[in-house]
N, C-alpha and C positions, 0 to 999 in steps of 0.2 A: 504492500498499499503507499504511495506517495505521500512525503510530510508535506503539508500545504504551506506553503509562504509569504510570506506578509512583506510589503518594502512601508516604513513611514519615508514620506518626502517631504522635506521642505521645511523642515523643523528646525528650531534652532535648540542645538545640545548644548550645559550648563556643565562646566568643570570646576566641580566645588575647589580644587585646590589655588585658581588663578585671583579672584571670582575671573572668570573668563566665561563666553560663550562665542559657541561659532557655528555655522550652519551645517547641517551634518543629515544626511540619508542614515535608514538604519532599517537591515536586511533580518528579517526574523523566519527562522523553518521549526515549526510547530512552536515551540511555548519558548525556545530560544534564540539568545542576538545570537547571528553568526559572521555577521559583518557592519562596521560604521566607516561609512567615508563622507568625500565628498559629495554636494548637492550632482546628482546623474547619477547616481551605483547602477551597475548594471544588477538585474533581476531577472534568474530564470521568468520564460514566458509563461504565462496563467498566474503572476505573482498577482495577488493582491494587492491593491495601493492603499492606502491612508494618507490625504491630504494636510499637511501640519503646517502649512505656512502659517506667523504672523504666531507662534505655539512656539515657547520656552517648554523642554524636554527635559525629565529630570528621572530618575529613579525612583520609584515608589517609596515613599517613607517607609519607617519599620519601629514599632512602638516597643517600647522592651522592657516595659514593665507600665500594665491595666489588669482591673480586672469588671470583669467585662457586665459583674454582679451588682456592677453603679451604677448600671442605664437604666433601671429601675426605681433607682432610689435618688436622682440628683434631684436637685433640693427640698432635701428632708433634712441635709448634715446642717444644721447651726452655724449661722456666720463666724464666730470668734471662739472656739473652742480649739486644743491642742490632743497629739494623736489620743494621748491614752484617755482622753473622756472619751474621745469617737469610736474606742475601740469599746467602749461599754454600749454604744447604739447598736453596735454589731448584730448580735441576733435580732434583734427588735426589728431592725430595717434589712434585712436580709432574709428572713427564716419561714416559714409559714409560704414555700411560694409549692407552686403543683410545679413538674415537668415542663410543660406549655411557661409557664412563665421563664425558667431559668434557658429555653429556648429563644424565647425572646429576647427577654436581656441579650442575653450575645448576639443574636441577630442584629438587634437596635444597635450596639457598641460597636459592631463591624460594619453595619453601615454607615452612622456615624466616621468611620475612620479613614473609609471610601471617598467619602465625601471630602475628606480634609486632605488629600493625598496618597493615604497612609497604605500601604498593601499587607503588612505583616506584623503583628505582635506579640507578645510572649502575655498572656491571659492568666494569672492566676484569680482563679476561679473558686469561689467559696461555695458550701451546700452544709445547711445546719438540720441538723446534730451531726451529720458524717457526709462525705464523698459518696457518691450511688455512681454504679456501674452507665447506668442507662443515663444519672443528669450529666454527666461528662462527655460520654458520648452522644450527649444531644447536643451540649454545645461544642464543641467540634463537627459538628454536622452542620450548625448553623452558620461558619463558618467558611465551610467548602461553598454551600450555595451560596453566600454573596458572592464568594471569592475570594477573603482575605488566605493568606500563611498564615498558619500561627502556629503555637507551642501554647498547649493547655495541658495545665499542672491543675491539680484537686490541692487547693489551701488547707492545712489540715492544723491541728493544735490538738493536742491531747492531754493541756492544764488548761483552767479557768485563767480568766485575767486575776480573779485573786489569788486564787494558787501563784502563778508565772509573779507578779511583784513580789517582791518584798518588804514586808512593811505594812502592806495594804492591807489584807484581812484583818492584821491587829489593829490596824487603825478606824475599825468601823465600828460605832456602836452598839452593844451586849445584844439587842435583838435582833440588830441585822446583819451583825456577823453568823452569830444561829443559822438563819434561814439562808446565806452565801456561802456558809460550809456545808450547805449539802448539797450545792452545783458540781456538777463534774461534767468534764470533756467525754468524747467519745474516746475512748480508749485505745491504744495509741496502736496495740496489737491488729483490732478488727480493721484503723483504719488502712493500716500496709496492707493487709489481706484484703481489702477492692481495693485498691491500687494494684497488686496483681493482678487481679480480676479482671484490672481497664488496662491494662497493658498489656495481657496477652489475646484480649480480643478487641485490639485496635483495630475499627473500621476503615480507616481512610489509609490512604498512599499516605505515609509521612513526608513525603516534597511537599503536600501540599499543607495537611495538617498532621501535626505532631505531638504524641501525649510529653508530658514532662511532671516532675516532683515539687511540690509546695509546702514544705511546715513554714508556717509559718511567720513566727519570729525565736529566736533560739529561748528568753526567758518563758515562751509560750510552747516548747517540748520537751519531754524528758528527755533525757541523752539517751536511751533506751530508744525511746523512738526516732529519732535523728539519724540512730543507726540503720534502724531498719529503712528509713528513705534512703539514707547512703549505698546502700546495699542494694534499694529496685535499681537507683538510677546507676549503678554498675551495670549491676548483670540488664539488664533494657540499655542500656549503653542512652540516658535520656539525659539534659539536664533538668536542673536541681535550683530553684531562684528560694530565696527566703528575706525579709526586709531584712536589714544587717545595718545596726547602727544608723536607726532615724531617727530617732528623740538623742536630746542628752540624757534625759531618764534611761531610755535603753541604757545608754553605753554607761552607765552611774552605775545600774542596777547589776547589771551584768558583772560588774568588776566586786562588785556584793557579795553576787548570787556565786561566781566561780573563783573570783580570785584572781581572775587578770579578764583580757578585755574578753569581749563576742566573740571576736573573728581570729584570738589565740586561742578559745577555748572552740569551736569548731573543728579547726585544725586539729587541734591537739584526739578532737573524734573522725577524724579522718575525711570528715565533711568537703572542705574545701577543696579544690583541686579545678582541672580545668572544664567541665562539666557546672560547675556552681559560678553561678553569678548571685551578687549580692545585691536588695533593691535598696536607695537610696543614698547609705555611704553617706549620711551627712557629718558624722563623729567618730570619723577614723582617727587612729592617731598611727602619726608616722610608719610607727614598727606597722601594724595593720598592712598598711598599702604595698611596705614592699614584701610583704607575706602573699599576698590576694596576688600582687603582682606575679613574685619569685613562683609561685603555684600555678599559672597559666589561667586564672580566674578573672572575673568582669564585674561593670559595679553598672548597677541602671541608675540613672542621677533621672531626678523627676524635678524639676522647679519649683513648676506650679503648687503638687501641692505640697510641698515644702514650706514656701512661700504661706501658703493655705490657711496650715496647719499651726505656723509659727517653729517649723523643728528647727532652722537655719538654713546655710549654705553649703553646700558640698565644697572641699576641694578639686578642682574638677584637674585643675592646670598643674597642681600638684599630683594628681594621680596621673594623668598623661606623661607628665617628666617623670616618673618612676617603671614606665614603660605595663603601667597597668591599664588592662581593655576600658575603654569605657562605650557604654551605647545610650539614648535618650529616650525617655519615656511620657506616660504625662499622668501616670497611677489611673483611680478610679476617677470615673464622670461625676460620683456623690465627694470628691474628698477637693480634686479639681477645677471642677466646675465644667468639663472640658474636655472631648480627643483629640483635639489640635496640636499637631506636631509642630504647624510653622510657629504657633505661640511661645511652644515648650524651644524649640532652635534659639525664639528671640530672647526668652528669658535664660538659656544659657547663658548666651556671650552677654546678657548685659548684666548680670550679676554676680558674673567676673571680677568687672568695672568698680564695684562695691567693696573689696576684697583689697585691694592691693591701688595704691596711685601708677604704679609703673607698669602703664601700659602696654609693654611687655609682652604681658603678662597678660592679657586680657587674649577671654577667648574669642577668635575671630568668626565676623560669622561663613566662613568657609568651614572652622573648622568645624563648626556646630554642627553645621548641612553632613557633614561628615560622619561624626557623633550617632547624627540620626538617621543614618544608612548602614556605613560600612563597620560603623560602631555597633551601633544598633543587630544587624545580621551578625556579629562574632557571639552575641549573649544569646539571639537565639540558636546558634547554633547551623547557623545553615549559611554555607560556606556560595552561593551558586547565586545571592541576591543585593542587592545595596548598591549596585553600581552597576554603570552601564556600558560592556565591555562585553565581546565577543565572547562564547562558551558561559556569559552569564544568563541568568533566567529574563525575562523579560517582559517585566514587571513596570512598565514605564507610566506615566502618567503624564497627563496633558492638561495644563491648566487652565484649558479654558476651550469650550468648544461650541464654536457658532452655528448659528439657524443650520439646518440641513443636513449635517454631519454625522449623527446618527446613523444612517443610513449605510454609511463607512464601517461605522464600528459594529452594529448590528448583525452581520454574517458573518467578520469573527468568532464573536459571543457564543452564536449560535452553533458554529461550526466545532464547537469546543464543548458541544451539551449544552451550553448554558442558555434555560429561559429568558426570555428579556420584558420587563413593562419599560413601552419607549415613554415620556411622558412629551416628547415633541411633537411637530408634525409631520415627522417624515413617513410614518407608516396608517395617518390614519383615513386618507383619500384614497379609494379602491383604482379609480382610474385614474393612472400613473403621466396621462394628459392635461390633467389639472394641478400639476404640482408647476409644469410649466407657464399656468395661465396666469396661479395667483401666488404663488410663490418663486416668480422666474429663477426656477433653477429642475434641472433633469433630474428625472429619480433612474437610480443606478442599481437598486436593489428590485430585479421585478419579483424573483425567486419570495425574497421576504414580503413585500406587499402581496402578492396574491395569497400567502400564505397567515399575512397580520390578520387577528381578530381585534374589531371596533370595544375597544374597555367601555362597554356602559352594561353591566350588569344585569340593570333592568330586562335589558332589551335580547342583553347574547351571552348570559349566566352559563349558557350549558356548552357553547365554542368555549368562550374561554376558558371553562376549566380543564380542558383537553387540547389548550393553547402550547405553543414556544415561545409566541413571542403576541405580543398584545399593545395593541397600539390606544396611550388614555388621551379621552377625546379634549379638545378645548372646554376652558368656561362657561361661555357663551353654547356652543352647541348644547352643553349637560342642557343648564339652564333653560335652553327655549323644546329641548327636547321632550326632558321629564312634562315643562308645561304645557305641548300638545300632543304626544302621544296618545292618550287613551281615544283624545276625538280622530284622529288620525287613521291609526287603526279599526275604529269602530266603523270609518264610513262615515260618522257624523260631520267631519268636519271636509271641505272640500281642499284640494289639490292646489287651487289657483286663489289668490287675492289674500294670503298670507301676510301681514307684518309683524314683525320678531322688532322690538326694541329692550335694550340690551343697557345696565350701567352699570359697575364695576371700580373697585375702588381701587388705588394707584396703583398698589399692587399684584393686581393683573393687565389692567389696561398698560401696555408697553415697556410691563417688567423685565422681557428676555430681554436680557444685554445690556438691564439699567440702560437703559434709552439715555444721551444726554440731549433732550429738547424742551422748551417752552416751556410747553403744553403739562410736562409731568413736575415742574420747580414748585416747591410749594409757594411762592409767593403768584404764580400763575393756576396753581390748582385750589388751596386754601380759596372759600367762598367762592367756587363757579363750580358754573356745570356746565361742558363743553362736547359736542361732537365730537368722535372722528372715523377715519377709515369709510368717511359715506358710500356706500356703494363697491367698496373696495375691502372690506374689511373679507382674512383670509378665514375666519371662519364659517363663513357664506358658505360653503360648499360642502364642508360638515352636516352644517343643518338641513341643508338640500337632501345628499346622498341617505341620511338616516331616515329622513320622512319618506322620502319615497319609497322606501323600501318597507315602510308601515301601509304605506297606502298602495303599492302595488303598481305607480302609475310613477311618472316624474313628476314631483315638488317643486316652486321655484317660491323664494320668499325672497321681501324686501326687509333685509336687517339693516339696523345702524347702531353701534355701539356710543353710549356715552362713557365720561369719565368723572365720578363724582367727588367731591371731598373728603375721601373717609381712607382709611387703610388698606381693609379689607372688607367682604362681602361684594356681587353680586343678584341685582331684583332685576327677573325676567319680567314682562307682560307682553304678549302675546293675544290678536288681533285674529278668530281663524275666524269665514264665512259657515255658515251650519247649511247643511242638503237640507234639512228639514226645521221645523218648528222644536223647540227645547228647554224645558225651563231648565233656574238654575239648578234645583235638587234633581232631578235625571241626572242634567251633566254629574253633579259631584256624586253621586250612586253610580254612573260609568267608571268616575276615578277612583271609587274607594274600590270597585271589583279589578280596575287592572293593576293597582300596587297596594291589596288583598296581599299580605304576608312577607314585600317588601319592606328590613328590618332600616331603612335610611328614608326611602322617601316617606311624608307625612301631609295624606289629604288636612288641611285644617278644616273644620268646620262651618258651615254657611255661618253667613254673617263676622266670620274674622279674615284676615288680612294676613300671609306670612311677613317676614320683618326680615330685613338680614341680622339683625339684634339677635333674635332666637334660634340662630344656626351660627352666627361665626364661631370659628375653634373646635365645627364637630363635621362630621361628613354625610351631617340629615341636608334633604330640601325638603323645604316646604312649599308643599302644592296647592291652589285654590281656582276655579273657573263658575264665570258668573254669565249666564243669558241677557244678552240685550237682543231682546225681540222686535227693540224701533228700527235696529241696521240689517235683524237678520245674520248676529257676530256671538261668539262666546269669545269671551276678552280670558286669554288663559294668565294665569301668575304662578311663578318661582320665586324662591329666595333661597341662598345658598353660598357657604362660604367658597370666593374663586380658590384658595388654597389650601380645601378640603374636597370638597363634594367635587367643585370642578378644578383639583390638582392630585397633590400626592396624596390626600385620606382616601381618594380611588383609588388612589395604584393599591396599597396596602387591601382595599378590599378587592381589588383583582388578583392581588397575589393568594389573599387567603384561598381563593377560590382555584387558583388555578394549584394549588398546595393541596388542597382537598381539607384547610382548614376550616376548621369554625369562621363565618363568614364576616363575624362581628369582632374577630379576635384584633384588639388594639386600638377598636374604633367605636369603643362604649362611652366614653369621656362624654358627660352632658356639653350643650354650648356655654360659652360665657355666662351669654347673661340666660335666664334668669342669675 
């Protein structure tokens, strides 16, 4: 079987050591870079081409330390608390989760990483009270489904916080102490046995998602348990990561408990070695740094959470000078508020500048970039990622994709067996000729266009369930079609003379590419309503396409969009000629029957009207219809969130249907109002 080849042409390749960038083409065979050369690089006949003009090409960023369980705990951790208090929240914040909760949390974390240019991570994932085979494997599959390389290491302890910190239990009032003394962590031997089962039955290619071991903090693990983790890492040749000297309290209490530093104690147990990485390392002494470097170990630097929790600033320059391998991480989204590796790089460089006045010792932008790529790859133990070089995996990040570019990337993703939900317009129109008319560009993926399913669940649920490519609808078509579909499908609505009026907040209208045009400026949009794209808006053929399919004959609509002075929300009013007289009550009964059982379309009661504030922040679309006997028309109204049901939330609904999950998963949050 011939391996597919792809060439990325016209991009600008970043060289972190420069910092310089140069024009370059990249030839990829399968998933591996074969050659990088000057523009015009020769490629085999039939090679698929990706146009990267005006795009900066960088290797995928690599997160050396995160906790995907934090994706569902974002915003729960109070603002001003140190690490030791945060640890007291852990069971309450991360416990009582179903298997689906664990998978969803990892998937959300992986999606955020990808959206921020990150293609790999080291995830210390926790389950309470103890790790499970099915839980860890579900997390691994979530990364695989999103397409993020990862090391997934169950984070474990066999001592409670109260047992771990010398003197903490004795400091409690008598009544509280008696309660706390009864608390116990999962036995270390049981966790080690589960880890063996996890490793023996690992379900995924390790070059994509690999297993690891994650004893959480030295103080929270008995020596016997640490020895068991060490032995598992050696036997199965997997990385072992743990939090090391993250806070001053840990460093001081380590000396009190062990009579030596945490690093020295771990080294004496045989834990420290090439497979070992310590997360944070804020309070490492010079001897600790030399010991880690000499053993071939690594440190994952996490400047964002170290600041958030007041833990301090790691001495990265001293680590590098000693030859210690250093990667860069974000830590949990609940303790750093983000998974943005660009922000981690910025803080890595800037924080070094408060440690010394000698600017020659500062971490440069290029060095921070190297830590976030090559350095973190070493932490993960994946030596063929983190650089754009021949022989390395083609984990390439495009920092922007212009309109009509999805059609170039989608065939590659589908060729690798990926399912795709495309939120651009590239696969919405079934007639390829319409792209030349409305988008002034030719469509180049005829196969994908023929197989794509229009992602409006209320009309195409069955086809979406078996699709490999789903085109998420535009926001205006979503509102217009849901407002009128029952009338058109039933034949009560005529296909001629339909007029659609759409009104959107500024996050929808013109938001693609964040256009720099006067009408989107605050001074122009505020206290102002204006029409745009009159007779030319690109969503028009989408509306006509879907209504024509419902009617069984061509439908032409008059569509005019308007910009409203609000952030988000989309309101549609459609005037539809009726084929016969019908009262408002009869029309509403038709709508209720048509949308019966639909989880996200709400037909409001007679006499009430949809409003945008009743749907903002949700995946709901509220609809109603009123008969106007004087004109022989029906007035159809809908309200939705252009970023929700008109955008990404509907994409999640499509994802749930495609994967066979409960359609409402992740979408049952109520609107912001009331």
